[in-house]
C-alpha positions as CSV (number, residue, x, y, z in Angstrom):
1,X,104.3,157.0,142.3
2,X,100.7,157.0,141.0
3,X,98.7,153.9,141.8
4,X,97.8,151.8,138.8
5,X,94.5,150.2,137.9
6,X,93.3,146.6,137.6
7,X,90.8,145.3,135.0
8,X,89.1,142.1,136.0
9,X,88.4,140.7,132.5
10,X,86.3,137.8,131.3
11,X,88.2,136.1,128.5
12,X,85.2,134.0,127.4
13,X,84.8,130.3,127.2
14,X,87.6,129.2,124.9
15,X,87.1,130.5,121.4
16,X,89.3,133.6,121.3
17,X,86.8,135.3,119.0
18,X,84.3,135.4,121.8
19,X,86.2,137.9,124.0
20,X,84.5,141.3,124.2
21,X,85.9,144.4,122.4
22,X,86.6,146.0,125.7
23,X,88.2,142.9,127.1
24,X,90.6,142.8,124.1
25,X,91.4,146.5,124.6
26,X,92.4,145.7,128.2
27,X,94.8,143.0,127.0
28,X,96.3,145.3,124.4
29,X,97.1,148.1,126.8
30,X,98.1,146.1,129.9
31,X,101.6,146.4,131.5
32,X,100.9,143.2,133.4
33,X,98.5,140.3,132.4
34,X,97.7,137.7,135.1
35,X,95.9,134.9,133.3
36,X,94.2,131.7,134.2
37,X,94.6,128.1,132.9
38,X,91.5,128.1,130.7
39,X,92.3,131.4,128.9
40,X,93.1,130.7,125.2
41,X,96.8,131.5,124.8
42,X,96.0,133.1,121.4
43,X,94.6,136.0,123.3
44,X,98.0,136.7,124.8
45,X,99.4,137.4,121.3
46,X,97.6,140.7,121.5
47,X,99.6,141.9,124.5
48,X,102.3,144.6,124.2
49,X,105.8,143.2,123.5
50,X,107.0,144.4,126.9
51,X,104.0,143.3,128.9
52,X,104.7,141.0,131.8
53,X,102.7,137.8,131.5
54,X,102.0,135.9,134.8
55,X,100.4,132.5,134.9
56,X,97.9,132.1,137.7
57,X,96.4,128.8,136.6
58,X,94.4,126.4,138.8
59,X,93.3,122.8,138.2
60,X,91.6,120.4,140.6
61,X,94.1,119.8,143.4
62,X,96.9,121.8,141.8
63,X,97.3,125.6,142.1
64,X,100.2,127.4,140.5
65,X,99.3,130.3,142.7
66,X,96.8,130.1,145.6
67,X,94.1,132.8,145.7
68,X,95.8,134.8,148.5
69,X,98.9,135.0,146.4
70,X,96.9,136.2,143.4
71,X,95.4,139.0,145.6
72,X,98.9,140.0,146.7
73,X,100.1,140.0,143.1
74,X,97.3,142.3,141.9
75,X,97.8,144.7,144.8
76,X,101.6,144.8,144.3
77,X,101.6,145.4,140.6
78,X,98.9,148.1,140.8
79,X,100.8,149.7,143.6
80,X,103.8,150.0,141.3
81,X,101.7,152.2,139.1
82,X,101.1,149.5,136.5
83,X,98.0,148.8,134.4
84,X,97.0,145.2,135.3
85,X,94.7,143.0,133.3
86,X,93.5,140.0,135.4
87,X,92.3,137.7,132.6
88,X,89.9,135.0,133.6
89,X,88.2,132.2,131.6
90,X,84.5,132.8,131.0
91,X,83.1,135.6,133.2
92,X,85.0,136.9,136.2
93,X,81.9,136.8,138.5
94,X,80.5,133.4,137.5
95,X,82.5,131.0,139.7
96,X,85.6,133.0,138.8
97,X,86.3,134.6,142.2
98,X,86.3,138.0,140.6
99,X,84.2,139.5,143.4
100,X,86.8,138.4,145.9
101,X,89.6,140.0,144.0
102,X,87.5,143.2,143.6
103,X,87.0,143.2,147.4
104,X,90.7,143.1,148.1
105,X,91.4,145.9,145.6
106,X,88.7,148.0,147.1
107,X,90.2,147.4,150.6
108,X,93.6,148.7,149.4
109,X,92.1,151.7,147.6
110,X,93.1,150.5,144.1
111,X,91.0,151.5,141.2
112,X,89.5,148.6,139.2
113,X,86.8,147.7,136.6
114,X,85.0,144.4,136.1
115,X,84.7,143.5,132.4
116,X,82.0,140.8,131.9
117,X,82.8,137.8,129.7
118,X,80.7,135.1,128.0
119,X,80.3,132.3,130.4
120,X,80.6,128.7,129.5
121,X,77.2,127.7,130.8
122,X,75.6,129.6,127.9
123,X,78.4,129.4,125.2
124,X,79.3,125.7,125.4
125,X,75.7,124.6,124.9
126,X,75.2,127.1,122.1
127,X,78.2,125.7,120.3
128,X,76.8,122.2,120.8
129,X,73.4,123.2,119.3
130,X,71.6,123.4,122.7
131,X,69.8,126.6,123.6
132,X,69.5,127.0,127.4
133,X,65.9,128.4,126.9
134,X,63.3,127.5,124.3
135,X,59.6,128.4,124.0
136,X,58.6,124.7,124.0
137,X,61.1,123.3,126.5
138,X,62.5,125.8,129.0
139,X,61.5,129.1,130.5
140,X,64.0,129.0,133.4
141,X,67.7,128.5,133.5
142,X,70.1,128.0,136.5
143,X,73.9,128.1,136.7
144,X,75.2,125.9,139.5
145,X,78.5,124.8,140.9
146,X,78.7,121.0,140.6
147,X,81.7,120.0,142.8
148,X,80.2,120.2,146.3
149,X,79.7,116.8,148.0
150,X,77.5,116.0,151.0
151,X,80.0,113.5,152.4
152,X,82.6,116.3,152.5
153,X,80.2,118.9,154.0
154,X,80.3,120.9,150.8
155,X,76.8,120.5,149.4
156,X,74.7,123.6,150.0
157,X,72.4,123.3,147.0
158,X,68.7,123.3,147.2
159,X,68.2,120.1,145.2
160,X,64.4,120.1,145.6
161,X,64.2,123.5,144.0
162,X,66.6,122.6,141.2
163,X,64.8,119.3,140.4
164,X,61.3,120.7,140.5
165,X,61.6,124.4,139.7
166,X,64.2,124.8,137.0
167,X,63.9,123.7,133.4
168,X,67.5,123.9,132.3
169,X,70.5,123.4,134.7
170,X,74.1,124.1,133.8
171,X,76.6,122.5,136.1
172,X,80.1,123.8,136.3
173,X,83.1,121.8,137.5
174,X,81.0,118.7,137.8
175,X,82.2,115.7,135.7
176,X,83.9,114.1,138.7
177,X,80.7,114.4,140.7
178,X,78.2,113.4,138.0
179,X,76.9,110.3,139.7
180,X,76.1,112.2,142.8
181,X,74.4,115.0,140.9
182,X,72.3,112.7,138.9
183,X,71.3,110.7,142.0
184,X,70.3,113.9,143.8
185,X,68.2,115.3,141.0
186,X,66.4,111.9,140.6
187,X,65.8,111.6,144.4
188,X,64.3,115.1,144.5
189,X,61.8,114.5,141.7
190,X,63.6,114.9,138.3
191,X,62.7,112.2,135.9
192,X,65.4,109.6,135.4
193,X,65.1,109.9,131.6
194,X,65.7,113.7,131.7
195,X,68.1,114.4,128.8
196,X,71.7,115.4,129.8
197,X,74.6,116.7,127.7
198,X,78.3,116.8,128.6
199,X,80.3,119.3,126.6
200,X,84.1,118.9,126.8
201,X,86.3,121.8,125.9
202,X,83.3,123.8,124.7
203,X,83.8,126.4,121.9
204,X,87.4,125.2,121.2
205,X,88.7,123.0,118.4
206,X,88.7,120.1,120.9
207,X,85.0,120.3,121.6
208,X,83.1,117.1,121.8
209,X,79.6,116.4,123.2
210,X,78.1,113.4,124.8
211,X,74.3,113.0,125.4
212,X,72.4,110.6,127.6
213,X,69.9,110.8,130.5
214,X,70.2,111.2,134.2
215,X,70.2,107.5,134.8
216,X,73.0,106.6,132.4
217,X,75.2,109.7,131.8
218,X,77.7,108.9,134.5
219,X,78.5,105.5,132.9
220,X,78.6,107.0,129.5
221,X,81.1,109.7,130.6
222,X,83.3,107.0,132.2
223,X,83.2,104.8,129.1
224,X,83.9,107.6,126.7
225,X,86.6,109.2,128.8
226,X,85.2,112.7,129.3
227,X,87.1,115.0,131.7
228,X,87.2,118.6,132.8
229,X,86.9,121.2,131.6
230,X,83.3,120.1,130.7
231,X,79.9,121.7,131.1
232,X,77.0,119.5,132.1
233,X,73.6,120.6,130.9
234,X,70.4,119.0,132.3
235,X,67.0,119.5,130.7
236,X,64.6,118.9,127.8
237,X,66.4,121.5,125.7
238,X,69.1,118.9,125.1
239,X,66.7,117.3,122.6
240,X,67.4,120.3,120.3
241,X,71.0,119.2,119.6
242,X,70.0,116.7,116.9
243,X,68.3,119.5,115.0
244,X,70.6,122.5,115.3
245,X,74.1,121.2,116.2
246,X,76.5,123.2,114.0
247,X,80.0,123.7,115.5
248,X,81.1,120.1,115.6
249,X,79.8,119.6,112.0
250,X,82.0,122.6,111.1
251,X,85.0,121.1,112.9
252,X,84.5,117.7,111.1
253,X,84.4,119.5,107.7
254,X,87.7,121.3,108.5
255,X,89.4,118.0,109.5
256,X,88.3,116.2,106.4
């Protein structure tokens, strides 16, 4: 039996229209689609009628399949000669563990391709009317994981470099750790009044955006009940939202 092939596909940040043309082709021709929790289910409507759909979703503290099981699944299905699309929210190589899955496939001699996707760190701010770079406000941009904590031995970030050397910082998976993030940035030199935006369910019909500053954003998030999935954006570019926000205006018009 011929060995199949695996496509590690970025599904984009939530709006199904933001998937790439190539990514959509991989969904349409797949024998097996192994998809994550944040993949918009509308994308699965493009699958073949006889395609096998396998949920591999993860949420904080709750994994339908652990990562090793996902590795085993990809190897098994490809070894059966099937064309497998591993469908991941955002981009497979931006906190998506796509590289780990590619490593396993390479070790087993299974052919694969990595299909980039639009990552939430750029897309969610854009839908909220916040550019990650701007000639007046930001010439540098960083994508950072936000769930590491020093008290758990998980914080490996260079806070001094982030606070002093980066104009715009996008924190993934960070709402539950926002007080710590804000405190670290302030302690390492970021102004307490630096603008911050929290974008919940970015690019979807459930998107909402909260703005504040480093010294009050945690309290605002708690009082307004924001939860994951949310993108946290820190930097002066957040000021642009009042001028160019567009998507939530569009949503409110539709709901009226």
